[in-house]
DODREN-702450 format. One record per residue (C-alpha): x, y, z; residue in three letters; residue number from 1. Coordinates in Angstrom, 2 decimals. Layout:
REC; c1; c2; c3; rest; nr
REC; X; Y; Z; ala; NUM $
...
// end
This chain:
REC; c1; c2; c3; rest; nr
REC; 317.09; -11.62; 19.85; met; 1 $
REC; 314.74; -13.06; 22.46; val; 2 $
REC; 313.32; -16.44; 21.47; glu; 3 $
REC; 309.60; -16.92; 21.83; arg; 4 $
REC; 307.86; -19.85; 23.44; leu; 5 $
REC; 306.70; -22.48; 20.93; pro; 6 $
REC; 303.50; -21.23; 19.31; thr; 7 $
REC; 302.57; -24.26; 17.22; ser; 8 $
REC; 300.44; -26.86; 18.97; arg; 9 $
REC; 303.02; -29.55; 18.21; thr; 10 $
REC; 305.76; -27.45; 19.80; gly; 11 $
REC; 303.68; -26.85; 22.91; arg; 12 $
REC; 302.83; -30.55; 23.20; val; 13 $
REC; 306.54; -31.41; 23.01; val; 14 $
REC; 307.30; -28.81; 25.68; ala; 15 $
REC; 304.50; -30.23; 27.85; leu; 16 $
REC; 305.84; -33.77; 27.53; val; 17 $
REC; 309.35; -32.68; 28.52; ile; 18 $
REC; 308.03; -30.80; 31.55; leu; 19 $
REC; 305.68; -33.48; 32.90; val; 20 $
REC; 308.21; -36.29; 32.38; val; 21 $
REC; 310.73; -34.24; 34.36; ala; 22 $
REC; 308.09; -33.61; 37.04; leu; 23 $
REC; 307.37; -37.35; 37.20; ala; 24 $
REC; 311.05; -38.06; 37.80; tyr; 25 $
REC; 311.18; -35.47; 40.59; ile; 26 $
REC; 308.11; -37.08; 42.21; glu; 27 $
REC; 309.70; -40.54; 41.97; ala; 28 $
REC; 312.94; -39.19; 43.44; ala; 29 $
REC; 310.97; -37.87; 46.44; val; 30 $
REC; 309.69; -41.41; 47.05; val; 31 $
REC; 313.28; -42.69; 46.94; val; 32 $
REC; 314.22; -40.17; 49.63; tyr; 33 $
REC; 311.18; -41.04; 51.75; leu; 34 $
REC; 312.16; -44.69; 51.51; arg; 35 $
REC; 315.66; -43.84; 52.70; glu; 36 $
REC; 314.33; -41.82; 55.65; val; 37 $
REC; 311.46; -44.05; 56.74; leu; 38 $
REC; 312.86; -47.50; 56.09; ala; 39 $
REC; 316.67; -47.25; 56.32; pro; 40 $
REC; 317.08; -50.75; 57.73; ala; 41 $
REC; 315.40; -52.20; 54.65; arg; 42 $
REC; 317.77; -50.47; 52.26; met; 43 $
REC; 320.36; -53.17; 52.98; ala; 44 $
REC; 317.88; -55.85; 51.89; his; 45 $
REC; 316.58; -54.45; 48.64; phe; 46 $
REC; 314.74; -57.59; 47.40; pro; 47 $
REC; 312.73; -57.79; 50.62; asp; 48 $
REC; 311.98; -54.08; 50.68; ala; 49 $
REC; 310.33; -53.91; 47.29; val; 50 $
REC; 307.78; -56.58; 48.20; arg; 51 $
REC; 305.99; -54.03; 50.36; glu; 52 $
REC; 303.98; -51.19; 48.79; pro; 53 $
REC; 306.35; -48.40; 49.77; leu; 54 $
REC; 303.90; -45.47; 49.87; pro; 55 $
REC; 301.53; -47.45; 52.12; leu; 56 $
REC; 304.41; -48.34; 54.39; leu; 57 $
REC; 305.55; -44.71; 54.47; ser; 58 $
REC; 302.07; -43.35; 55.20; tyr; 59 $
REC; 301.54; -45.80; 58.07; ala; 60 $
REC; 304.87; -44.86; 59.62; arg; 61 $
REC; 304.18; -41.17; 59.22; leu; 62 $
REC; 300.82; -41.59; 60.96; glu; 63 $
REC; 302.36; -43.56; 63.84; gln; 64 $
REC; 305.41; -41.35; 64.27; ala; 65 $
REC; 305.69; -38.18; 66.29; gly; 66 $
REC; 307.56; -34.89; 66.09; gly; 67 $
REC; 309.48; -33.98; 62.97; glu; 68 $
REC; 308.75; -37.26; 61.15; ile; 69 $
REC; 304.99; -36.81; 61.55; ala; 70 $
REC; 305.27; -33.32; 60.08; ser; 71 $
REC; 306.41; -34.92; 56.81; leu; 72 $
REC; 302.80; -35.91; 56.22; leu; 73 $
REC; 301.76; -32.26; 55.94; lys; 74 $
REC; 304.71; -31.61; 53.63; val; 75 $
REC; 303.60; -34.52; 51.45; glu; 76 $
REC; 300.04; -33.21; 51.17; val; 77 $
REC; 301.29; -29.74; 50.18; ile; 78 $
REC; 303.67; -31.34; 47.65; arg; 79 $
REC; 300.70; -33.04; 45.99; glu; 80 $
REC; 298.87; -29.71; 45.76; val; 81 $
REC; 302.02; -28.09; 44.36; ala; 82 $
REC; 302.38; -30.77; 41.66; ala; 83 $
REC; 298.77; -30.24; 40.58; leu; 84 $
REC; 299.45; -26.50; 40.61; gly; 85 $
REC; 302.33; -27.00; 38.19; val; 86 $
REC; 300.09; -28.97; 35.80; leu; 87 $
REC; 297.36; -26.35; 36.09; phe; 88 $
REC; 299.79; -23.49; 35.47; gly; 89 $
REC; 301.38; -25.16; 32.46; val; 90 $
REC; 298.00; -25.90; 30.88; ala; 91 $
REC; 296.93; -22.30; 31.51; leu; 92 $
REC; 300.11; -20.93; 29.97; gly; 93 $
REC; 300.08; -23.21; 26.92; phe; 94 $
REC; 296.47; -22.62; 25.89; arg; 95 $
REC; 295.89; -20.49; 22.81; arg; 96 $
REC; 292.27; -21.25; 21.91; arg; 97 $
REC; 289.09; -22.75; 23.35; ala; 98 $
REC; 289.53; -26.30; 24.56; gly; 99 $
REC; 293.32; -26.26; 24.80; glu; 100 $
REC; 293.47; -25.72; 28.57; phe; 101 $
REC; 291.48; -28.89; 29.27; leu; 102 $
REC; 293.39; -30.84; 26.63; gly; 103 $
REC; 296.81; -29.84; 27.96; phe; 104 $
REC; 295.81; -30.48; 31.57; phe; 105 $
REC; 294.42; -33.98; 30.90; leu; 106 $
REC; 297.37; -34.89; 28.70; leu; 107 $
REC; 299.85; -33.59; 31.26; gly; 108 $
REC; 298.17; -35.30; 34.21; phe; 109 $
REC; 298.05; -38.66; 32.41; ala; 110 $
REC; 301.70; -38.57; 31.30; leu; 111 $
REC; 302.81; -37.42; 34.74; trp; 112 $
REC; 301.05; -40.35; 36.41; asp; 113 $
REC; 302.28; -42.95; 33.91; ile; 114 $
REC; 305.92; -41.85; 33.96; phe; 115 $
REC; 305.87; -41.61; 37.77; tyr; 116 $
REC; 305.41; -45.38; 37.91; tyr; 117 $
REC; 307.91; -45.91; 35.08; val; 118 $
REC; 310.60; -44.05; 37.03; phe; 119 $
REC; 309.75; -45.81; 40.31; leu; 120 $
REC; 310.22; -49.12; 38.53; lys; 121 $
REC; 313.56; -47.96; 37.14; met; 122 $
REC; 314.84; -46.50; 40.43; leu; 123 $
REC; 313.47; -48.97; 42.99; leu; 124 $
REC; 312.16; -51.98; 41.13; gly; 125 $
REC; 308.75; -50.99; 42.55; trp; 126 $
REC; 305.90; -51.70; 41.95; pro; 127 $
REC; 306.61; -55.41; 41.72; ala; 128 $
REC; 303.56; -55.88; 39.48; ser; 129 $
REC; 300.47; -53.97; 38.33; pro; 130 $
REC; 298.60; -55.65; 41.23; ala; 131 $
REC; 300.80; -53.89; 43.82; thr; 132 $
REC; 298.82; -51.56; 46.08; trp; 133 $
REC; 299.63; -47.86; 46.23; asp; 134 $
REC; 298.42; -44.66; 47.84; ile; 135 $
REC; 297.38; -42.46; 44.94; leu; 136 $
REC; 296.58; -39.20; 46.74; phe; 137 $
REC; 296.21; -38.00; 50.32; leu; 138 $
REC; 293.60; -35.28; 49.63; ile; 139 $
REC; 291.20; -35.19; 51.45; pro; 140 $
REC; 291.84; -38.76; 52.63; val; 141 $
REC; 294.17; -41.44; 51.22; pro; 142 $
REC; 293.09; -42.98; 47.91; trp; 143 $
REC; 294.25; -46.61; 47.73; val; 144 $
REC; 294.20; -49.04; 44.81; ala; 145 $
REC; 296.37; -51.48; 42.88; pro; 146 $
REC; 298.68; -49.72; 40.41; val; 147 $
REC; 296.73; -50.96; 37.38; trp; 148 $
REC; 293.68; -48.90; 38.41; ala; 149 $
REC; 295.21; -45.40; 38.17; pro; 150 $
REC; 297.03; -46.46; 35.00; leu; 151 $
REC; 293.70; -47.40; 33.41; met; 152 $
REC; 292.31; -44.00; 34.37; val; 153 $
REC; 295.40; -42.26; 33.02; ser; 154 $
REC; 295.11; -44.15; 29.73; ala; 155 $
REC; 291.60; -42.74; 29.26; val; 156 $
REC; 292.71; -39.24; 30.25; leu; 157 $
REC; 295.62; -39.48; 27.80; leu; 158 $
REC; 293.34; -40.32; 24.89; val; 159 $
REC; 290.74; -37.76; 25.98; thr; 160 $
REC; 293.34; -35.00; 26.27; gly; 161 $
REC; 294.72; -35.82; 22.82; ala; 162 $
REC; 291.23; -35.74; 21.27; val; 163 $
REC; 290.32; -32.47; 23.00; val; 164 $
REC; 293.56; -30.86; 21.81; leu; 165 $
REC; 293.01; -32.09; 18.27; arg; 166 $
REC; 289.52; -30.54; 18.24; arg; 167 $
REC; 290.42; -27.37; 20.15; ala; 168 $
REC; 289.06; -24.30; 18.44; gly; 169 $
REC; 286.96; -26.32; 16.04; arg; 170 $
REC; 283.20; -26.75; 16.27; thr; 171 $
REC; 281.02; -29.22; 18.14; ile; 172 $
REC; 277.33; -30.01; 18.01; lys; 173 $
REC; 275.02; -27.21; 19.09; thr; 174 $
REC; 273.09; -29.01; 21.82; lys; 175 $
REC; 275.16; -29.84; 24.87; lys; 176 $
REC; 274.81; -33.56; 25.64; pro; 177 $
REC; 273.94; -33.10; 29.31; leu; 178 $
REC; 273.35; -36.83; 29.61; gly; 179 $
REC; 277.01; -37.42; 28.73; ala; 180 $
REC; 278.15; -35.18; 31.58; tyr; 181 $
REC; 275.86; -37.06; 33.97; leu; 182 $
REC; 277.24; -40.43; 32.84; val; 183 $
REC; 280.80; -39.15; 33.30; ile; 184 $
REC; 279.92; -37.82; 36.76; leu; 185 $
REC; 278.38; -41.14; 37.87; val; 186 $
REC; 281.35; -43.02; 36.44; gly; 187 $
REC; 283.81; -40.78; 38.28; thr; 188 $
REC; 281.88; -41.37; 41.53; ala; 189 $
REC; 282.17; -45.14; 41.03; gly; 190 $
REC; 285.93; -44.94; 40.48; ile; 191 $
REC; 286.44; -42.71; 43.53; leu; 192 $
REC; 284.30; -45.04; 45.64; ala; 193 $
REC; 286.59; -47.94; 44.75; ser; 194 $
REC; 289.59; -45.85; 45.85; phe; 195 $
REC; 288.03; -44.82; 49.18; phe; 196 $
REC; 286.35; -48.05; 50.32; leu; 197 $
REC; 289.60; -49.69; 51.48; arg; 198 $
REC; 291.30; -46.61; 52.93; thr; 199 $
REC; 290.86; -47.73; 56.56; ser; 200 $
REC; 292.61; -51.02; 55.78; glu; 201 $
REC; 295.70; -49.30; 54.39; ala; 202 $
REC; 296.94; -48.03; 57.74; phe; 203 $
REC; 299.87; -50.35; 58.39; gly; 204 $
REC; 298.70; -53.21; 56.17; ser; 205 $
REC; 297.74; -54.08; 52.62; val; 206 $
REC; 293.97; -54.18; 51.95; pro; 207 $
REC; 292.59; -57.68; 51.49; gln; 208 $
REC; 290.90; -56.93; 48.19; arg; 209 $
REC; 290.09; -54.19; 45.71; phe; 210 $
REC; 286.46; -53.34; 44.95; asp; 211 $
REC; 287.00; -53.77; 41.23; trp; 212 $
REC; 283.26; -54.00; 40.34; pro; 213 $
REC; 282.87; -50.39; 41.50; trp; 214 $
REC; 285.97; -49.36; 39.58; phe; 215 $
REC; 285.16; -51.24; 36.40; leu; 216 $
REC; 281.56; -50.00; 36.31; ala; 217 $
REC; 282.74; -46.42; 36.89; gly; 218 $
REC; 285.53; -46.71; 34.32; trp; 219 $
REC; 283.19; -48.09; 31.66; leu; 220 $
REC; 280.59; -45.40; 32.36; leu; 221 $
REC; 283.29; -42.76; 32.11; gly; 222 $
REC; 284.46; -44.10; 28.76; val; 223 $
REC; 280.88; -44.25; 27.43; val; 224 $
REC; 280.22; -40.70; 28.61; gly; 225 $
REC; 283.41; -39.37; 27.02; leu; 226 $
REC; 282.70; -41.10; 23.71; val; 227 $
REC; 279.19; -39.67; 23.80; trp; 228 $
REC; 280.48; -36.19; 24.61; leu; 229 $
REC; 283.32; -36.11; 22.09; leu; 230 $
REC; 281.86; -38.19; 19.30; gly; 231 $
REC; 279.14; -35.91; 17.96; gly; 232 $
REC; 278.90; -33.89; 14.77; ser; 233 $
REC; 279.86; -30.22; 14.79; ser; 234 $
REC; 278.21; -26.87; 14.21; ser; 235 $
REC; 279.66; -24.27; 16.59; arg; 236 $
REC; 282.80; -23.27; 18.43; arg; 237 $
REC; 283.98; -25.54; 21.24; ser; 238 $
REC; 283.63; -24.29; 24.82; arg; 239 $
REC; 285.38; -27.26; 26.49; leu; 240 $
// end
């Protein structure tokens, strides 16, 4: 008898957690390999090596290198797209009713990001602290920020995904709160601005400071917009 995929929401959430935690470990393992390839001399001096933000170091060396090593940068960009494709595909496959796709995607993305740093800490002892700088994405240009910034974003996405899943298929208020979407959009722009403003400084060195006012303002606006969007009374089927 062929077993079916879990149909209950709880079963699908458990399956999602298993998959994204495994994906996070694979991503962390790739960083371990990059560290071995790009900084072999430092492997013999582990305490000194972890003081540097490894992904920034790796990106700078990839940019400065030629030939086969430089081609790793293209591989890394495609790997990021592939990881997002996995999250997208899983959310698409696990959805059963309106709202579940968004809920599964946000929940999966947040857990993937959080456990990526958990596994890096376990495998490399990196990041040394939440204030350690990292390259978050390379698409379309490098996003740079201290580790605490993406973790704060992931915390919001985790809660949002859980709320969306809990309400999936239920009803929401009739009038779409367009103002909430605008607030979320402006907040997202502020967060992205904080990630992009120091990109030019990350080539071969650690940025001098993080533009936390931009990030904090954007993060707070995003939270306000999400509370506004998700906190209303209900009267029709969700289309999230």
